[in-house]
Jmol script that loads the backbone (N, CA, C; Angstrom):
load data "model"
ATOM      1  N   MET A   1     185.876  13.089  94.285  1.00  0.00           N
ATOM      2  CA  MET A   1     185.442  12.119  93.287  1.00  0.00           C
ATOM      3  C   MET A   1     183.955  12.301  93.042  1.00  0.00           C
ATOM      4  N   THR A   2     183.552  12.383  91.786  1.00  0.00           N
ATOM      5  CA  THR A   2     182.150  12.556  91.461  1.00  0.00           C
ATOM      6  C   THR A   2     181.541  11.223  91.067  1.00  0.00           C
ATOM      7  N   GLY A   3     180.223  11.154  91.206  1.00  0.00           N
ATOM      8  CA  GLY A   3     179.508   9.938  90.864  1.00  0.00           C
ATOM      9  C   GLY A   3     179.279   9.844  89.367  1.00  0.00           C
ATOM     10  N   PRO A   4     178.550   8.827  88.940  1.00  0.00           N
ATOM     11  CA  PRO A   4     178.276   8.663  87.520  1.00  0.00           C
ATOM     12  C   PRO A   4     177.420   9.814  87.003  1.00  0.00           C
ATOM     13  N   VAL A   5     177.608  10.178  85.749  1.00  0.00           N
ATOM     14  CA  VAL A   5     176.844  11.253  85.132  1.00  0.00           C
ATOM     15  C   VAL A   5     175.422  10.769  84.894  1.00  0.00           C
ATOM     16  N   GLU A   6     174.456  11.548  85.349  1.00  0.00           N
ATOM     17  CA  GLU A   6     173.045  11.213  85.150  1.00  0.00           C
ATOM     18  C   GLU A   6     172.566  11.910  83.882  1.00  0.00           C
ATOM     19  N   LEU A   7     172.142  11.150  82.902  1.00  0.00           N
ATOM     20  CA  LEU A   7     171.666  11.714  81.648  1.00  0.00           C
ATOM     21  C   LEU A   7     170.262  12.278  81.826  1.00  0.00           C
ATOM     22  N   ARG A   8     169.952  13.332  81.100  1.00  0.00           N
ATOM     23  CA  ARG A   8     168.621  13.930  81.161  1.00  0.00           C
ATOM     24  C   ARG A   8     167.683  13.143  80.259  1.00  0.00           C
ATOM     25  N   LEU A   9     166.562  12.722  80.817  1.00  0.00           N
ATOM     26  CA  LEU A   9     165.515  12.066  80.042  1.00  0.00           C
ATOM     27  C   LEU A   9     164.773  13.146  79.263  1.00  0.00           C
ATOM     28  N   LEU A  10     164.740  13.002  77.950  1.00  0.00           N
ATOM     29  CA  LEU A  10     164.087  14.002  77.111  1.00  0.00           C
ATOM     30  C   LEU A  10     162.585  13.719  77.005  1.00  0.00           C
ATOM     31  N   PRO A  11     161.791  14.750  76.716  1.00  0.00           N
ATOM     32  CA  PRO A  11     160.333  14.593  76.708  1.00  0.00           C
ATOM     33  C   PRO A  11     159.762  14.026  75.407  1.00  0.00           C
ATOM     34  N   TRP A  12     160.557  13.281  74.677  1.00  0.00           N
ATOM     35  CA  TRP A  12     160.072  12.631  73.468  1.00  0.00           C
ATOM     36  C   TRP A  12     160.734  11.272  73.348  1.00  0.00           C
ATOM     37  N   LEU A  13     160.171  10.465  72.467  1.00  0.00           N
ATOM     38  CA  LEU A  13     160.689   9.122  72.233  1.00  0.00           C
ATOM     39  C   LEU A  13     161.394   9.074  70.878  1.00  0.00           C
ATOM     40  N   SER A  14     162.259   8.094  70.703  1.00  0.00           N
ATOM     41  CA  SER A  14     162.919   7.898  69.416  1.00  0.00           C
ATOM     42  C   SER A  14     161.904   7.359  68.408  1.00  0.00           C
ATOM     43  N   ALA A  15     162.320   7.270  67.158  1.00  0.00           N
ATOM     44  CA  ALA A  15     161.447   6.716  66.118  1.00  0.00           C
ATOM     45  C   ALA A  15     161.052   5.275  66.433  1.00  0.00           C
ATOM     46  N   GLU A  16     161.902   4.587  67.210  1.00  0.00           N
ATOM     47  CA  GLU A  16     161.616   3.200  67.599  1.00  0.00           C
ATOM     48  C   GLU A  16     160.782   3.122  68.874  1.00  0.00           C
ATOM     49  N   GLY A  17     160.398   4.273  69.426  1.00  0.00           N
ATOM     50  CA  GLY A  17     159.587   4.296  70.644  1.00  0.00           C
ATOM     51  C   GLY A  17     160.387   4.143  71.927  1.00  0.00           C
ATOM     52  N   LYS A  18     161.708   4.363  71.840  1.00  0.00           N
ATOM     53  CA  LYS A  18     162.570   4.229  73.014  1.00  0.00           C
ATOM     54  C   LYS A  18     162.855   5.602  73.618  1.00  0.00           C
ATOM     55  N   PRO A  19     163.156   5.654  74.926  1.00  0.00           N
ATOM     56  CA  PRO A  19     163.475   6.938  75.558  1.00  0.00           C
ATOM     57  C   PRO A  19     164.736   7.559  74.954  1.00  0.00           C
ATOM     58  N   CYS A  20     164.768   8.884  74.925  1.00  0.00           N
ATOM     59  CA  CYS A  20     165.939   9.632  74.458  1.00  0.00           C
ATOM     60  C   CYS A  20     166.564  10.341  75.649  1.00  0.00           C
ATOM     61  N   PHE A  21     167.883  10.433  75.649  1.00  0.00           N
ATOM     62  CA  PHE A  21     168.608  11.059  76.753  1.00  0.00           C
ATOM     63  C   PHE A  21     169.577  12.103  76.222  1.00  0.00           C
ATOM     64  N   LEU A  22     169.945  13.038  77.094  1.00  0.00           N
ATOM     65  CA  LEU A  22     170.879  14.108  76.754  1.00  0.00           C
ATOM     66  C   LEU A  22     171.949  14.178  77.820  1.00  0.00           C
ATOM     67  N   ASP A  23     173.186  14.305  77.393  1.00  0.00           N
ATOM     68  CA  ASP A  23     174.297  14.500  78.325  1.00  0.00           C
ATOM     69  C   ASP A  23     174.094  15.838  79.027  1.00  0.00           C
ATOM     70  N   PRO A  24     174.141  15.861  80.357  1.00  0.00           N
ATOM     71  CA  PRO A  24     173.875  17.111  81.090  1.00  0.00           C
ATOM     72  C   PRO A  24     174.892  18.200  80.823  1.00  0.00           C
ATOM     73  N   GLY A  25     176.024  17.882  80.194  1.00  0.00           N
ATOM     74  CA  GLY A  25     177.007  18.888  79.847  1.00  0.00           C
ATOM     75  C   GLY A  25     176.464  19.867  78.823  1.00  0.00           C
ATOM     76  N   ASP A  26     175.351  19.519  78.190  1.00  0.00           N
ATOM     77  CA  ASP A  26     174.717  20.377  77.187  1.00  0.00           C
ATOM     78  C   ASP A  26     173.698  21.308  77.841  1.00  0.00           C
ATOM     79  N   ASP A  27     173.780  21.485  79.144  1.00  0.00           N
ATOM     80  CA  ASP A  27     172.836  22.340  79.865  1.00  0.00           C
ATOM     81  C   ASP A  27     172.818  23.731  79.241  1.00  0.00           C
ATOM     82  N   GLY A  28     171.673  24.177  78.810  1.00  0.00           N
ATOM     83  CA  GLY A  28     171.559  25.485  78.204  1.00  0.00           C
ATOM     84  C   GLY A  28     171.774  25.471  76.706  1.00  0.00           C
ATOM     85  N   GLY A  29     172.089  24.309  76.143  1.00  0.00           N
ATOM     86  CA  GLY A  29     172.285  24.192  74.704  1.00  0.00           C
ATOM     87  C   GLY A  29     170.958  24.147  73.965  1.00  0.00           C
ATOM     88  N   ILE A  30     171.041  24.038  72.655  1.00  0.00           N
ATOM     89  CA  ILE A  30     169.847  24.043  71.806  1.00  0.00           C
ATOM     90  C   ILE A  30     168.908  22.893  72.150  1.00  0.00           C
ATOM     91  N   VAL A  31     169.430  21.691  72.289  1.00  0.00           N
ATOM     92  CA  VAL A  31     168.580  20.526  72.580  1.00  0.00           C
ATOM     93  C   VAL A  31     167.964  20.670  73.971  1.00  0.00           C
ATOM     94  N   SER A  32     168.726  21.173  74.919  1.00  0.00           N
ATOM     95  CA  SER A  32     168.214  21.372  76.275  1.00  0.00           C
ATOM     96  C   SER A  32     167.073  22.387  76.273  1.00  0.00           C
ATOM     97  N   ARG A  33     167.247  23.481  75.530  1.00  0.00           N
ATOM     98  CA  ARG A  33     166.182  24.502  75.449  1.00  0.00           C
ATOM     99  C   ARG A  33     164.956  23.941  74.738  1.00  0.00           C
ATOM    100  N   LEU A  34     165.161  23.158  73.687  1.00  0.00           N
ATOM    101  CA  LEU A  34     164.052  22.528  72.981  1.00  0.00           C
ATOM    102  C   LEU A  34     163.296  21.589  73.918  1.00  0.00           C
ATOM    103  N   ALA A  35     164.031  20.836  74.731  1.00  0.00           N
ATOM    104  CA  ALA A  35     163.405  19.935  75.699  1.00  0.00           C
ATOM    105  C   ALA A  35     162.595  20.724  76.722  1.00  0.00           C
ATOM    106  N   ASP A  36     163.149  21.839  77.220  1.00  0.00           N
ATOM    107  CA  ASP A  36     162.421  22.683  78.179  1.00  0.00           C
ATOM    108  C   ASP A  36     161.122  23.215  77.565  1.00  0.00           C
ATOM    109  N   GLU A  37     161.202  23.692  76.321  1.00  0.00           N
ATOM    110  CA  GLU A  37     160.014  24.221  75.633  1.00  0.00           C
ATOM    111  C   GLU A  37     158.988  23.115  75.385  1.00  0.00           C
ATOM    112  N   THR A  38     159.467  21.942  75.023  1.00  0.00           N
ATOM    113  CA  THR A  38     158.563  20.814  74.778  1.00  0.00           C
ATOM    114  C   THR A  38     157.863  20.399  76.061  1.00  0.00           C
ATOM    115  N   GLU A  39     158.605  20.335  77.170  1.00  0.00           N
ATOM    116  CA  GLU A  39     157.992  19.999  78.462  1.00  0.00           C
ATOM    117  C   GLU A  39     156.919  21.020  78.826  1.00  0.00           C
ATOM    118  N   ALA A  40     157.221  22.302  78.656  1.00  0.00           N
ATOM    119  CA  ALA A  40     156.250  23.351  78.989  1.00  0.00           C
ATOM    120  C   ALA A  40     154.992  23.205  78.128  1.00  0.00           C
ATOM    121  N   ARG A  41     155.178  22.920  76.842  1.00  0.00           N
ATOM    122  CA  ARG A  41     154.040  22.740  75.937  1.00  0.00           C
ATOM    123  C   ARG A  41     153.234  21.501  76.328  1.00  0.00           C
ATOM    124  N   GLN A  42     153.908  20.410  76.675  1.00  0.00           N
ATOM    125  CA  GLN A  42     153.207  19.186  77.078  1.00  0.00           C
ATOM    126  C   GLN A  42     152.375  19.425  78.337  1.00  0.00           C
ATOM    127  N   LEU A  43     152.926  20.158  79.289  1.00  0.00           N
ATOM    128  CA  LEU A  43     152.181  20.447  80.515  1.00  0.00           C
ATOM    129  C   LEU A  43     150.978  21.340  80.233  1.00  0.00           C
ATOM    130  N   ALA A  44     151.144  22.328  79.341  1.00  0.00           N
ATOM    131  CA  ALA A  44     150.038  23.214  78.990  1.00  0.00           C
ATOM    132  C   ALA A  44     148.928  22.449  78.273  1.00  0.00           C
ATOM    133  N   VAL A  45     149.314  21.577  77.344  1.00  0.00           N
ATOM    134  CA  VAL A  45     148.323  20.758  76.631  1.00  0.00           C
ATOM    135  C   VAL A  45     147.600  19.840  77.618  1.00  0.00           C
ATOM    136  N   GLY A  46     148.344  19.277  78.548  1.00  0.00           N
ATOM    137  CA  GLY A  46     147.723  18.419  79.564  1.00  0.00           C
ATOM    138  C   GLY A  46     146.660  19.153  80.360  1.00  0.00           C
ATOM    139  N   ALA A  47     146.943  20.397  80.721  1.00  0.00           N
ATOM    140  CA  ALA A  47     145.966  21.191  81.469  1.00  0.00           C
ATOM    141  C   ALA A  47     144.724  21.468  80.616  1.00  0.00           C
ATOM    142  N   GLU A  48     144.931  21.764  79.333  1.00  0.00           N
ATOM    143  CA  GLU A  48     143.799  22.003  78.426  1.00  0.00           C
ATOM    144  C   GLU A  48     142.945  20.750  78.263  1.00  0.00           C
ATOM    145  N   VAL A  49     143.600  19.623  78.050  1.00  0.00           N
ATOM    146  CA  VAL A  49     142.878  18.360  77.866  1.00  0.00           C
ATOM    147  C   VAL A  49     142.122  17.995  79.139  1.00  0.00           C
ATOM    148  N   LEU A  50     142.738  18.222  80.291  1.00  0.00           N
ATOM    149  CA  LEU A  50     142.056  17.942  81.555  1.00  0.00           C
ATOM    150  C   LEU A  50     140.782  18.767  81.681  1.00  0.00           C
ATOM    151  N   GLY A  51     140.859  20.052  81.332  1.00  0.00           N
ATOM    152  CA  GLY A  51     139.675  20.906  81.395  1.00  0.00           C
ATOM    153  C   GLY A  51     138.568  20.426  80.472  1.00  0.00           C
ATOM    154  N   ALA A  52     138.938  20.089  79.229  1.00  0.00           N
ATOM    155  CA  ALA A  52     137.942  19.615  78.267  1.00  0.00           C
ATOM    156  C   ALA A  52     137.368  18.263  78.686  1.00  0.00           C
ATOM    157  N   ALA A  53     138.225  17.371  79.162  1.00  0.00           N
ATOM    158  CA  ALA A  53     137.760  16.045  79.577  1.00  0.00           C
ATOM    159  C   ALA A  53     136.838  16.138  80.784  1.00  0.00           C
ATOM    160  N   SER A  54     137.118  17.069  81.679  1.00  0.00           N
ATOM    161  CA  SER A  54     136.250  17.244  82.855  1.00  0.00           C
ATOM    162  C   SER A  54     134.838  17.611  82.443  1.00  0.00           C
ATOM    163  N   LYS A  55     134.729  18.454  81.420  1.00  0.00           N
ATOM    164  CA  LYS A  55     133.396  18.832  80.914  1.00  0.00           C
ATOM    165  C   LYS A  55     132.695  17.630  80.292  1.00  0.00           C
ATOM    166  N   VAL A  56     133.435  16.883  79.472  1.00  0.00           N
ATOM    167  CA  VAL A  56     132.864  15.703  78.813  1.00  0.00           C
ATOM    168  C   VAL A  56     132.415  14.684  79.848  1.00  0.00           C
ATOM    169  N   LEU A  57     133.273  14.412  80.829  1.00  0.00           N
ATOM    170  CA  LEU A  57     132.948  13.396  81.829  1.00  0.00           C
ATOM    171  C   LEU A  57     131.899  13.867  82.826  1.00  0.00           C
ATOM    172  N   GLY A  58     131.743  15.176  82.953  1.00  0.00           N
ATOM    173  CA  GLY A  58     130.747  15.720  83.876  1.00  0.00           C
ATOM    174  C   GLY A  58     129.334  15.690  83.327  1.00  0.00           C
ATOM    175  N   ASP A  59     129.193  15.461  82.043  1.00  0.00           N
ATOM    176  CA  ASP A  59     127.882  15.419  81.399  1.00  0.00           C
ATOM    177  C   ASP A  59     127.451  13.971  81.235  1.00  0.00           C
ATOM    178  N   PRO A  60     126.426  13.530  81.968  1.00  0.00           N
ATOM    179  CA  PRO A  60     126.004  12.124  81.877  1.00  0.00           C
ATOM    180  C   PRO A  60     125.434  11.745  80.514  1.00  0.00           C
ATOM    181  N   LEU A  61     125.135  12.719  79.672  1.00  0.00           N
ATOM    182  CA  LEU A  61     124.584  12.431  78.352  1.00  0.00           C
ATOM    183  C   LEU A  61     125.645  12.413  77.247  1.00  0.00           C
ATOM    184  N   THR A  62     126.894  12.546  77.631  1.00  0.00           N
ATOM    185  CA  THR A  62     127.978  12.524  76.645  1.00  0.00           C
ATOM    186  C   THR A  62     128.013  11.160  75.960  1.00  0.00           C
ATOM    187  N   PRO A  63     128.073  11.155  74.616  1.00  0.00           N
ATOM    188  CA  PRO A  63     128.156   9.873  73.898  1.00  0.00           C
ATOM    189  C   PRO A  63     129.430   9.099  74.261  1.00  0.00           C
ATOM    190  N   ASN A  64     129.330   7.785  74.190  1.00  0.00           N
ATOM    191  CA  ASN A  64     130.467   6.916  74.526  1.00  0.00           C
ATOM    192  C   ASN A  64     131.715   7.241  73.708  1.00  0.00           C
ATOM    193  N   ALA A  65     131.554   7.586  72.445  1.00  0.00           N
ATOM    194  CA  ALA A  65     132.708   7.878  71.591  1.00  0.00           C
ATOM    195  C   ALA A  65     133.473   9.092  72.129  1.00  0.00           C
ATOM    196  N   GLU A  66     132.765  10.100  72.619  1.00  0.00           N
ATOM    197  CA  GLU A  66     133.434  11.284  73.172  1.00  0.00           C
ATOM    198  C   GLU A  66     134.141  10.952  74.482  1.00  0.00           C
ATOM    199  N   VAL A  67     133.520  10.113  75.301  1.00  0.00           N
ATOM    200  CA  VAL A  67     134.147   9.696  76.551  1.00  0.00           C
ATOM    201  C   VAL A  67     135.420   8.906  76.250  1.00  0.00           C
ATOM    202  N   ARG A  68     135.333   8.012  75.265  1.00  0.00           N
ATOM    203  CA  ARG A  68     136.509   7.217  74.887  1.00  0.00           C
ATOM    204  C   ARG A  68     137.625   8.121  74.362  1.00  0.00           C
ATOM    205  N   TYR A  69     137.299   9.093  73.522  1.00  0.00           N
ATOM    206  CA  TYR A  69     138.290  10.021  72.985  1.00  0.00           C
ATOM    207  C   TYR A  69     138.938  10.809  74.126  1.00  0.00           C
ATOM    208  N   ALA A  70     138.126  11.275  75.070  1.00  0.00           N
ATOM    209  CA  ALA A  70     138.667  12.010  76.219  1.00  0.00           C
ATOM    210  C   ALA A  70     139.633  11.133  77.013  1.00  0.00           C
ATOM    211  N   ALA A  71     139.271   9.871  77.202  1.00  0.00           N
ATOM    212  CA  ALA A  71     140.140   8.947  77.947  1.00  0.00           C
ATOM    213  C   ALA A  71     141.450   8.711  77.205  1.00  0.00           C
ATOM    214  N   ILE A  72     141.392   8.573  75.902  1.00  0.00           N
ATOM    215  CA  ILE A  72     142.611   8.373  75.099  1.00  0.00           C
ATOM    216  C   ILE A  72     143.515   9.584  75.222  1.00  0.00           C
ATOM    217  N   ARG A  73     142.962  10.774  75.079  1.00  0.00           N
ATOM    218  CA  ARG A  73     143.763  12.004  75.190  1.00  0.00           C
ATOM    219  C   ARG A  73     144.347  12.152  76.594  1.00  0.00           C
ATOM    220  N   LEU A  74     143.555  11.827  77.625  1.00  0.00           N
ATOM    221  CA  LEU A  74     144.065  11.905  78.995  1.00  0.00           C
ATOM    222  C   LEU A  74     145.240  10.944  79.200  1.00  0.00           C
ATOM    223  N   CYS A  75     145.154   9.751  78.633  1.00  0.00           N
ATOM    224  CA  CYS A  75     146.255   8.786  78.744  1.00  0.00           C
ATOM    225  C   CYS A  75     147.511   9.302  78.059  1.00  0.00           C
ATOM    226  N   GLU A  76     147.355   9.906  76.880  1.00  0.00           N
ATOM    227  CA  GLU A  76     148.504  10.478  76.172  1.00  0.00           C
ATOM    228  C   GLU A  76     149.160  11.569  77.011  1.00  0.00           C
ATOM    229  N   CYS A  77     148.334  12.447  77.559  1.00  0.00           N
ATOM    230  CA  CYS A  77     148.857  13.556  78.363  1.00  0.00           C
ATOM    231  C   CYS A  77     149.483  13.055  79.661  1.00  0.00           C
ATOM    232  N   LEU A  78     148.890  12.051  80.270  1.00  0.00           N
ATOM    233  CA  LEU A  78     149.462  11.494  81.503  1.00  0.00           C
ATOM    234  C   LEU A  78     150.832  10.897  81.229  1.00  0.00           C
ATOM    235  N   ALA A  79     150.984  10.202  80.119  1.00  0.00           N
ATOM    236  CA  ALA A  79     152.294   9.639  79.766  1.00  0.00           C
ATOM    237  C   ALA A  79     153.330  10.755  79.611  1.00  0.00           C
ATOM    238  N   ASP A  80     152.936  11.852  78.956  1.00  0.00           N
ATOM    239  CA  ASP A  80     153.851  12.991  78.797  1.00  0.00           C
ATOM    240  C   ASP A  80     154.226  13.594  80.143  1.00  0.00           C
ATOM    241  N   VAL A  81     153.233  13.809  80.990  1.00  0.00           N
ATOM    242  CA  VAL A  81     153.479  14.434  82.297  1.00  0.00           C
ATOM    243  C   VAL A  81     154.343  13.538  83.179  1.00  0.00           C
ATOM    244  N   LEU A  82     154.122  12.239  83.131  1.00  0.00           N
ATOM    245  CA  LEU A  82     154.953  11.322  83.913  1.00  0.00           C
ATOM    246  C   LEU A  82     156.403  11.341  83.430  1.00  0.00           C
ATOM    247  N   ARG A  83     156.607  11.465  82.113  1.00  0.00           N
ATOM    248  CA  ARG A  83     157.961  11.544  81.578  1.00  0.00           C
ATOM    249  C   ARG A  83     158.631  12.842  82.028  1.00  0.00           C
ATOM    250  N   VAL A  84     157.877  13.957  82.013  1.00  0.00           N
ATOM    251  CA  VAL A  84     158.412  15.236  82.495  1.00  0.00           C
ATOM    252  C   VAL A  84     158.772  15.130  83.975  1.00  0.00           C
ATOM    253  N   ALA A  85     157.882  14.533  84.768  1.00  0.00           N
ATOM    254  CA  ALA A  85     158.146  14.396  86.208  1.00  0.00           C
ATOM    255  C   ALA A  85     159.377  13.531  86.460  1.00  0.00           C
ATOM    256  N   GLU A  86     159.510  12.442  85.718  1.00  0.00           N
ATOM    257  CA  GLU A  86     160.688  11.579  85.889  1.00  0.00           C
ATOM    258  C   GLU A  86     161.958  12.334  85.516  1.00  0.00           C
ATOM    259  N   SER A  87     161.910  13.047  84.401  1.00  0.00           N
ATOM    260  CA  SER A  87     163.084  13.797  83.953  1.00  0.00           C
ATOM    261  C   SER A  87     163.491  14.845  84.979  1.00  0.00           C
ATOM    262  N   ARG A  88     162.521  15.585  85.481  1.00  0.00           N
ATOM    263  CA  ARG A  88     162.834  16.628  86.458  1.00  0.00           C
ATOM    264  C   ARG A  88     163.262  16.027  87.789  1.00  0.00           C
ATOM    265  N   GLY A  89     162.668  14.921  88.173  1.00  0.00           N
ATOM    266  CA  GLY A  89     163.057  14.254  89.413  1.00  0.00           C
ATOM    267  C   GLY A  89     164.484  13.751  89.369  1.00  0.00           C
ATOM    268  N   ARG A  90     164.909  13.269  88.207  1.00  0.00           N
ATOM    269  CA  ARG A  90     166.289  12.791  88.052  1.00  0.00           C
ATOM    270  C   ARG A  90     167.295  13.924  88.219  1.00  0.00           C
ATOM    271  N   ARG A  91     166.858  15.164  87.936  1.00  0.00           N
ATOM    272  CA  ARG A  91     167.767  16.305  87.991  1.00  0.00           C
ATOM    273  C   ARG A  91     167.781  17.002  89.344  1.00  0.00           C
ATOM    274  N   LEU A  92     166.937  16.550  90.278  1.00  0.00           N
ATOM    275  CA  LEU A  92     166.942  17.139  91.612  1.00  0.00           C
ATOM    276  C   LEU A  92     168.214  16.717  92.347  1.00  0.00           C
ATOM    277  N   PRO A  93     168.753  17.622  93.154  1.00  0.00           N
ATOM    278  CA  PRO A  93     169.948  17.230  93.915  1.00  0.00           C
ATOM    279  C   PRO A  93     169.584  16.132  94.911  1.00  0.00           C
ATOM    280  N   VAL A  94     170.508  15.228  95.112  1.00  0.00           N
ATOM    281  CA  VAL A  94     170.306  14.132  96.067  1.00  0.00           C
ATOM    282  C   VAL A  94     170.524  14.670  97.476  1.00  0.00           C
ATOM    283  N   ALA A  95     169.548  14.463  98.334  1.00  0.00           N
ATOM    284  CA  ALA A  95     169.677  14.926  99.706  1.00  0.00           C
ATOM    285  C   ALA A  95     170.659  14.044 100.460  1.00  0.00           C
ATOM    286  N   CYS A  96     171.423  14.671 101.318  1.00  0.00           N
ATOM    287  CA  CYS A  96     172.378  13.927 102.152  1.00  0.00           C
ATOM    288  C   CYS A  96     171.613  13.209 103.244  1.00  0.00           C
ATOM    289  N   GLU A  97     172.106  12.039 103.614  1.00  0.00           N
ATOM    290  CA  GLU A  97     171.490  11.324 104.718  1.00  0.00           C
ATOM    291  C   GLU A  97     171.801  12.041 106.005  1.00  0.00           C
ATOM    292  N   PRO A  98     170.834  12.080 106.946  1.00  0.00           N
ATOM    293  CA  PRO A  98     171.099  12.730 108.228  1.00  0.00           C
ATOM    294  C   PRO A  98     172.197  11.984 108.990  1.00  0.00           C
ATOM    295  N   ARG A  99     172.931  12.722 109.780  1.00  0.00           N
ATOM    296  CA  ARG A  99     174.009  12.096 110.567  1.00  0.00           C
ATOM    297  C   ARG A  99     173.426  11.103 111.557  1.00  0.00           C
ATOM    298  N   GLY A 100     174.131  10.030 111.734  1.00  0.00           N
ATOM    299  CA  GLY A 100     173.711   9.014 112.699  1.00  0.00           C
ATOM    300  C   GLY A 100     172.680   8.066 112.139  1.00  0.00           C
ATOM    301  N   ALA A 101     172.379   8.173 110.837  1.00  0.00           N
ATOM    302  CA  ALA A 101     171.348   7.300 110.234  1.00  0.00           C
ATOM    303  C   ALA A 101     171.927   5.965 109.884  1.00  0.00           C
TER     304      ALA A 101
END
end "model"
wireframe off; spacefill off
backbone 0.3
color backbone group
């Protein structure tokens, strides 16, 4: 007997701002590949934004507007990365409890 099907959390939101999910039976399908590519792009953008923000925040003479923009971009990227981490974490196999626990 198998447990309930765990849907894949996709790396984008619906037009209403709600999470989108994919039936795991579509593994390797077009939507699954698009989700994989989107996750990879989101992680790459996050790394780029982190590098740029580090420079901005490392300069004590950076204008407040640039610091604020860097913070906004970092928040956007963090939200994306957290969604990717949640999605990938949901797909990890569940470890068995040790015997005698």
